[in-house]
N, C-alpha and C positions, 0 to 999 in steps of 0.2 A: 795402309802401310805405316809402320811405327815411326815415331819421331827420329830415333837414332838411325834407323835404316834409311830413311829418306835422305838424311844428311850424308851418310856414308856412301851411298850410291853416287850421289852427285860429286862427292869429294874424293871418290876413289879410295875409301878407307883412310882418310886423312892425308895420305901421301900423294894421291893422284891429282887432285884438282890443281895443286900448286903449279904444275907445268901444263896440265892438260886443259885447264879451263880456257886458256887462251895463250897465245904466244905473241902477245903484243906488249911492248913496253920499251919505248925508245926515246932518246932525247933528240928533239928537233927544235929548230929555232922558233921562238914565239913570234906570233904575228904572221906566219906563213899560211895560215888557214883562215878562210872566210866563210861565215855562216850567218844566216839571219839571227838576230838577237835583239835584246832590249838595249837600253842606254848603257848598261854595264857589260854588254857582250854575252849575256846569258841566252843560250838557245831557247826558242819558244816551244819546241816540241821534241819528242824522243827521236824522231827520224833525223832531225838536224844533228843531234848529238852523235848518233851512230854513223851518219854520213861523214862527219868530221873525223871520226875514228878510222873509218875505212880509208879516207884520203890520207890520213897521217901514216897509216901502215904502208902506203905505197900505191893506193888506188885499186878499185875493183878489178880492172883489167889485169893488173899484175898479180893480184891475189888469186884470181880464178885460174891462172896458169899453173899454180902450185897444186898438185894433186895429192901430195903426201909430204910428211915431214918427220924427221928423226931428231930428237933432242936427247943429249946426254948431259947429265948434271951431277954435281957433287952435292950431297945432302949433309947438312950440319944440324943435328938435334941439340938445341941448347938445353941446359938444365931446367927442369920444370919448376914452376912457381906455385905457391899456395898449397904445398903439400903439408900434411900433418905427419906426426910420428907414426901413426897407424898405417900410412900409405906405403905398404911394402913394395909396390910396383912403381913407385915414384922414381923417375929418372933424375938423379942428382948430379950426374957428370955429363960432359959433352960427348956426343956420339957421332961418328962419321959414317956415311953410307953413300951408295951410288944409285942413280936413278936413270932409267931409260924410258923414253916415251916415243912411240910410233903411232901416228894418226893419219887419216886420209880424208879427202874431201867427200868421199862417199860413205862416211860415218863408220869406219872401222878403227879399232884401237888395240894397242898392246902397251902394257906397262911392266917394267921389271924393277924391283927394288932389292938391293943387296946391302945388308947391314952386318957389321962385324967381320970376323975372319976366323979361319980354322974351323974347329968343331962347333964353335959358338956362332958361326955365320948363319944368318937367316936370309933366304932367298924367297921372294914372293913374286908371282906373276899373275897378271890378269889381262883379259882381252875381250874383244867383241868382234865377231865375224860378220856383222851386219844383221844377224838374226838372234844369236845367243850370246849372252855375257857369261864369262867364266872366271874363276879364280883358282890358282894352283899354289898351294902352300903346305909345307910339311907333309908332302906326299898325298894330300887330299885335293881332289878336283871338285870344286863346287860350281854347279850350274845355276845360273840366274833363273828365277821364276819368269815365265813368259810375260806376266803383267808388269815386270820391271824393265822390259826391253825399251820402252819409250824413254825412260830416264837415262838408261845407259847410252842409247842412240844419241840423245842430245849431248851427253857428256863426251861422246866420241866425235862430235862435229868439229872439224878443223877450222872451217870458216864460219864460226858461230854467229858472226855479225852480218851474214848474208842470208837471204831467202827465209827470213823469220816468219813471214806470213804462211809459207808452205809448211812450216813446222808447228803451226798453231801457237806461236809465241804471242803473248799480249804484253804490251809495254805501257808504263805509266811514268809521267814526269815527276821527279822528286824536287823538293825545295833545295836550291843550291846551298852549298856549304862554303865557308870562308877559311876553314882550317882542315888540314889533313889528319891522319891517324896519330901522328907524332905531336900535333898541336901547332905545326908550322903554318903561317899564313899562306893560303893557296885557294884559288877559286876552283871549286869542284862542282860539276853538273851530274845529277843523279838520274838513273833509270831503274825503275822497279820492274823485274821480270816475273811473269807468271805464265800459266798455260791454260788453255781451255779445258774445263773439267778438273782443274787442279791436279793434272797428271804429274807435272814436274814440280819439285820444291821451289818455292819463290827465292829470289835473290835480289840484291841491289848492287848495281855497278856505279862507280864514281869515276868520271873522266876529267882529266886536267883541261881546264878551259883554254889555257895558253897553247897546249900542244895538240889537243884533241885525243890524246892517248888514255887508255885505261890506267887508272892509278890505284884503285881499290875495289875489292869485291867482298861483299858481306853475305853470309848465310847464317840465319838465326832460327832457333827453335826454342821459344820461351814457354811453350805450353806444358812441358813436362817438368819434372823435378829430378836432378838439378837442370837448369837451363843449359842449352848447348849453343855455341856460336863458333863461327869460323871467319877469320878476317884475313884476306889475302892482299898483299901489297906488291905492286909491280914497279920495277926500276931497271936502270941500266939498259937502255934501248940501243940496239946495234943492227945495222943492215945485213941481210943475208939474201943473196940472189935477188936484189932489187926490192925487198920488202923488209919491214922492221920486225924484230923478234925480241922478246923479253929475255934478258940474260941474268937477272936476279929477281927472285920471287921469295917473299917471306910469307909463311903460313903460320898464323897464330890460332891455335885451337884452345878453346876455353870450355871446360865442363865445371859448372858451379864456380868455386873459387880457384880451381886448379887451372893452370895455363901452361902451354908449351909452345915454343916457337921453333919452326923448322925453316932453315934457309936453303934455298935451291940456287946454286951458282952454276949457270950453264957453261959447259966446256966445249960443246960441239953441237952444231946444227947443220943439217943438210936436207936437200929435197930430192934425193935419189930414190929410185924405184925400190919398193919394199916387197919381198916375197909374200905371196898371199897366204902361205902356210903359217906365217908369223901370227896371224890373227885367228887361225883355226883352233877349235877346241882340241886340246892335247889328247893323244891316245895314251891310256894307262898301260904300262907294261905288265906282263904276268909276274907273279911273285912266287917265290919258293917258301915252303913252310919255315917259319921262324923257330928258333930254338926255345925250349921251355926252360928258362933259367932256374925257376924254383924246383922243378923236378931234377935238373942237373945238380943243384946244390943238395937236394935230398939224397940222390944216389951217392954222391961223394961222402956225405955225412954218414950214410948207412954203412958204407964200406969201412970207414974209419972206426965206427962204433963196433962193427963186427970183428975187427982186428984187435980190439981192446975192450973186451966185455966187462972188465972191472975198472975201467977208466970212467969215473963219474962225469967229468966235463965232456968227454966224447959222447956219452949217452945223452947228456942234456943237449948238446949241439945237434944230435940226431933227432931228438924229440922236437927241438925248435924248428928244424928244417921241415919235418913232417907236418907240424902245425901250420907253418906258413904256406905249405902246399895243399892244405885242407885234407890231409890224411889223418883225420882225428883219432881213429882207432890205433893206427900205427904210432902216432905221437904219444898217446897215453901209455902204450906198451913200453916204448923207449923210456919215457919218463919214470915209469915204475921200476925199470932196471936201474936207473940212476938213483932212485930212492933206496934201493937195496944197498947201494954204496954209501949214500949219505941221506938218512931219513929226514933231515931238515933242509935239504936243498930247495931253496925258495922257488926257482923257476920250474923245477920238476913238479913240485906240489901244485903250482899255478896251472901248468899244462894239464895235469891229470884232472884237477878240479873242474876246469872249463870243459874238458872233454866229457866229463860225466854230466855236466849241465846240458850240453848239446845232445847227449844220448838220452836225456830224461831220467837219469839215475840220480835223483835228488838226494836220497838218503846217504849215498856215498859222497856226493858233492859237498854237502854242508860241512861235515867235519874236515874235509880237505881244504875248504875255503878258510876255515878257522886256522888250520895249521899254516896255510900259505900266508895269512895275515900276520901271524906270530913270527914267521920266518922273515918278514920284511916286505912282502908285497904291499903296495900302497893300499890303504884302507878304502879309498874312493873306488878303486877298481873292484875290490871285493864286495863292497856294498851294491855296486851295479849288478853283479852276478846274483846276489841275494834278492834284489828287487825283481829280477827276471824270473827266478825260481818261484818267488811268492806270487807273481802275476800268473804264471802257468798253473800254480796250485790254487788259484782263486782266493788267496788270503790277502785281501785288500788292505787290511790293517798293517800286515807285515810289509807290504809294498810301500805304504806311506812311511813307515818307520825307516826303511832302507833309503828311500828318497830323501828324507830329512837329513840323513847322515851324509848325503852327497852334496849338501850345500844349499844356500839360500835360493840359488837359481832354480832349484827343483821344487820350491815351496808350492807354487800353484798346482803342479801336477800331483804332489803329495796330498794337497788339500782335496783334490778331486777324488782320490781313492779314500781318504779318511772320512769324507762327508757322504760316502755311499751308504744308503740306508738299507738295512736288512742283509740277508745272506745272498751273495751274488751267484748267479748262474746255477740255479737248482733245476734239475731235470726230472720230469715225470713222464712215464709212458703209459698209454692205454693199450688195449688189445692184448697182444702176447707179452707186453712189458719189455720187449726187446727191439722191435723193428718199427720204423716209420718209413713209408714210401710216398714220394711226391712226384707228380709229373714234372719233367724237366724240359724246358724249352730253350732253344738256342737262337741267338741273333748275332750274325757274324761269327766270331770266334769266342764268344762268352755265353754263359748259360744263366737261366733264371728259374726260380721256383716261386710259386704263390704261397705266401705265409699269412697268418692271421695275427694282426696287432691291434689290440683294443677293439676287437669286433670288426676291423677293417681288413678286407682282402687286399694284400699288398704284393706287388711284383718285386721280387728281391734278386739282386745280382749275387751269384756265388763267387766270392773273391778271396782266395787265400792270401792275396797281397795286401789286404786290409786287416787292421787289428780288430776293431770292435764292430758292432752293429752301427750302421750309418742310416740316418733318416733324412728324407727330403724335408727341407724346411717347411714346405706347405703342409705335409703330412703331420709333422711335429706340432705345427700350429693348430691343426684340426683336432689332434689328440690331446692338445693342451699339455704337452710335455714340458715340465719346468726346466729352464736353462739355468744351471748353477754356476757356470763359468764360461768364458770365451777365450779363444786364442786364434792365431793366424795359421792357415794351412801352408806350412813352409814359410820361407822368407818372402814377405810381401804378398802372400797369397790371400785367398778369400777368408773372411772371418767365419769361424765355425763355432757352434755352441756345444756344450757338454752337459749331459743330464742322465737320467735313467728312466726306464719304463718298467711297469710291473711284470710284463711277460709277453711272450709270443708263442704261437703254436705252429709246428711244422708237421703236418699230418697228425700221426698218433703221438708225437712227442711235444711236450710243452716245457718251456724254459721260463723261469721266473727270475727277477732281480737282474736286469740287464743294463749295463752301462751303454750309452749311446752317444754318438757324435751327430750333430745336426748340421747338414751341409746345405748351401744354396742350391736351388733347383738346377741351375746351369752347370754346376760342378758335377752333379750326378749324371747329367746328360753326357758330359765329356768322358766320364769314367766308363760309360757303356759304349763309347765310340760313336754316339749319335745314330746307332743302328737300331731300327725298330722303336717300339714304345720304351721310353726311358723308365728305369726302375724308380720306385719310391723308397727303396731300402737296399742296403748292402749287408750281406752276411759275411763278416770277416772271420779270421782264424780263431779268435777267442771263443766264439760260439760254435764254430765247426769242430774245434778240438774237443768238444764234449762228447763226440761220437766217433765211431768208425764211419767214414764218409765214402760212399761209392757213387761216382758220376758215370753213368752209362748213357753217353750222348746218342749213339745209334738207337738204343731202346727208349730214349727219352724218359729216363727214370733216375731219380735221386733217392738213394737209400741211406738211412741213418740208423746205426745199430748202437744200442746201449752197451758201453764197455764193461758193465757189471759181470761178475763171475757167472751168474746164472744164465747169461746170454752167450756162453762159450760156443754153442752150436751155431748160433746166428753169426757170430764173428768169424768162425771158421768157414762158413759157407762162401765167403768172399776170398778166403785165403787158399782153399783147397784147389789144386790144379792151376793156380796162378803163379807166375814168376814174380819175385820180389827183389827189391833193393832198398837199403836203409836210407832214411833221410834224417836230417839234423834240424832241430828247432832252435833258432837263435833269437836272443832278446825276447820279445813278447810273442812274436808270431811268424818270423821268417822261416820258410821251409827251404832247405838247401839239399841238393843231391849231386853226387859225383857223376859226371857223364863224359862222353867223348864225342867231339864234333870232328868229322873226317879223321877219326883216330886220335885227335889231340885232346888230351884230358883237360877237364875244367870243372869247377864247382858252379852250379847253376841254381838260381832262385826260382822256385815254382810259384807262379802267379796266375791263377785261373781267371783273374780279372783283366789280363792283358788282352787288348783288342787288336785284331787285324793281322797277327803274325804268330807263327809257332815258336820262334826263337829270336832273341837278340843277344848280342855279345859285345864285349869290349873290343877295341881295335886290336889289342895285343892277342886276344883269344882268337879272333878271326885270322890274324897273321900266322899263329901257330897251326891253324887249320888249313893254311895255304890259300886263304881268301883275302884278297886285297881290297882296297877301298874302291867302290864303284863311283861313278859320278854322283855327287850329292846335290840336293836342292836345299836352299836355306830353310831351316826350321822344319825339315822333313827327313824322315828316315828313308834311306835308299834300300832297295831289295837286292839280296844276293842269293845265289844258288848254293845249297849245301848238299853234298853228296850223301852223307849219312850222319845219323846221330844215334848213340847207344847209351843206355844206362846199365852198365855192367853187362851181365848176360841175360838180363831180365827183359830188356826192351830195345828194339832196334827199328829205326825208320829210315827209309831211303828216299831221297829226292825231296828236300824241304826248301822253303823260302825263309830267309832270315832278314832282319832289319839291321842295317848298318848305320852307325852314327847316332844311335839312340841311347845306348847304355854304356857308361864309361866309369862306373864305380869299380875300382880294381881291388879294393880291400875293405873288409868289414871293420867295425869298431873294435873287434878282437884281433886284428892284424892277421887274419887268414885271407887267402885269395878269394876273390869273386870274379867269375868269368862271364856271366851272362844271366839271362832270364828265360824261362820256358813258360809259354802260355798253354791254355787248355787245348789249343789247336794241335799241339804236339801229340795229344793222347786221344783224339776223337775217333780213331779207328777201332777202338775197343772199349773195354771197361777199365776205369782207373779207380782204385780204392786207396784212399788216404787213411792209413791205419794209424791214427794217433796213439792208441794204446800201445802198439808195438814199435812205433816210429819207423814204419816201413811203407813203401809204395808197393801195391800189388797190381799186376797187369793181367787181365783175363779176357776171355771172349765176351762179347756182348750177350746180354740176357734177352729173353723174349720180350715183345712189346708189353707195356704195362697194362695191368687191369685197371678198371675205373678206380680212382682214388677214394680211399675211405674218408669219412667225415672227419674234419680236423678236430683235434682236442681243443678244448677251451683253454685259453691262456690263464694260468693261475693268478 
């Protein structure tokens, strides 16, 4: 269990522990309690401290008569301290909220937090029914993992000071303190809590020696960066039904140098019966299909443009709406109409240029980019498009030049391209000069092919979601691949190396001058989903785009066709009789296709390296398809049922499973919509051809089982 998670569970996501941890904190006359102690009155063991506390609350007999408790409190969020100017989420003003806690002696729990009012109001609920912990917020129901139940059950314990042995609690005596949190002179006796097997996060409680009551509670996690701590102060003790209950609790949360205090002021306490349904896991109501706002805007813009064909701004607005909705061809057409009205219209030039880049029409795109830049489009935006074009054309020097113009932050990446030795990604075919066939194996929902690298037979994952060839660090070390630079895989991710290899062979096809990324072994295992033998390499889109690629999973065959003119017959062999739909290649390697989930349109990234599921989508995309949030598990994608998925009139699948809560990127770097991601599992029923030369997907019937593979070509 992670450091942050351990704290958040025990503390009820910051808000919970303050009232839930304990409901003791009362003012009683000093000297009314007797307990064994030393000359200074300090108890000699933890049992004596807790016995004093139980007696101070009203005694064990009175406490055991209380089977449940409801607490209602006012919450005051004080301005945060230690914030920097970069902390956009730092709360600088006081905020008021309401808090409700219901807990039982048999370890059930319900919490409700309300912050703000009107449209800005945030309502969060969480509970524990004795078996399952849950949270409900912003329409999402999150179920607790079973291995967290022990932590939540302890958090739900109303009379936490009783029956500790039965709960596996281990106690240790702390050295007494003579000052409290504020620095005031006060004798405090400490108890350190832990559990057998370290199931529960440790904590330290400090009890007022004069009253026997809990004064402070501390939870700390200093093993990570930044360190996390929580300090809870109990005050204003009042009697309720013969026992004492805390009526003011201060919760001080500290993360690194940032600190925030939340004050809970109890307004009502009772011990009345609580309906059992209060603690039960909520039932999610069915949802109706949500409106597609981008398509609605597109329809409106289309009608306005149609009614004013010579109105340049109306045509630009139409093109803008089509672009935002990922209707790239429509956007380009509308923008071209606008350019007939005004040939120097910057936004229209920019839309047409980017559409041509997505379509792979680079000869048309380059002069359009020049015109857009002269018309006022920011040069950094234009340079990024030029870098992507150069990358797809395998002109690494031009990539480096474009990256240099994007600023110093891109210098390391520019250097990687500029330092590449030789001509990148040169292809040679043996045999008929056109076709290479390799056996294709599947594990889970991803596929592999055996390739030859430096004389080594290597199991490689076929992954359109990756950019370059990726090598296992162990293989790279064995092949003595020089590492010319390093970077982190995402923010705070594993360190990866960058280099190049002389070549690799894919059956009858050999590719030379290949840029490679070198990943830690464990990272590659994760990429393949841990299913079957892990790959030693990954073939990303940069190398796959050298070919027309056919993945025939039922026939267990991978076919690579040379895109040269002489191979027209081989190329057409996978096009003839197959239905097709266009795809768009964005940035260096992202494949996008327009599809419809339960009839709701969206733009989907095709990622053949996605393991475990056919489809994942954003929350909004699922809502437009009439699919609501299922119960989620922390750090896990939940599975939902999808009635149908279609790619134009070319491909239609009924009865799919989708992953919910995994993909939430709603827009690309070019401000067009993204709605989800498709894995190879979507297409395993037949033959999928990724026709990079034509920028089309072809869907056809499966081929016959493969013949024995030909001897691989030697890597040049």
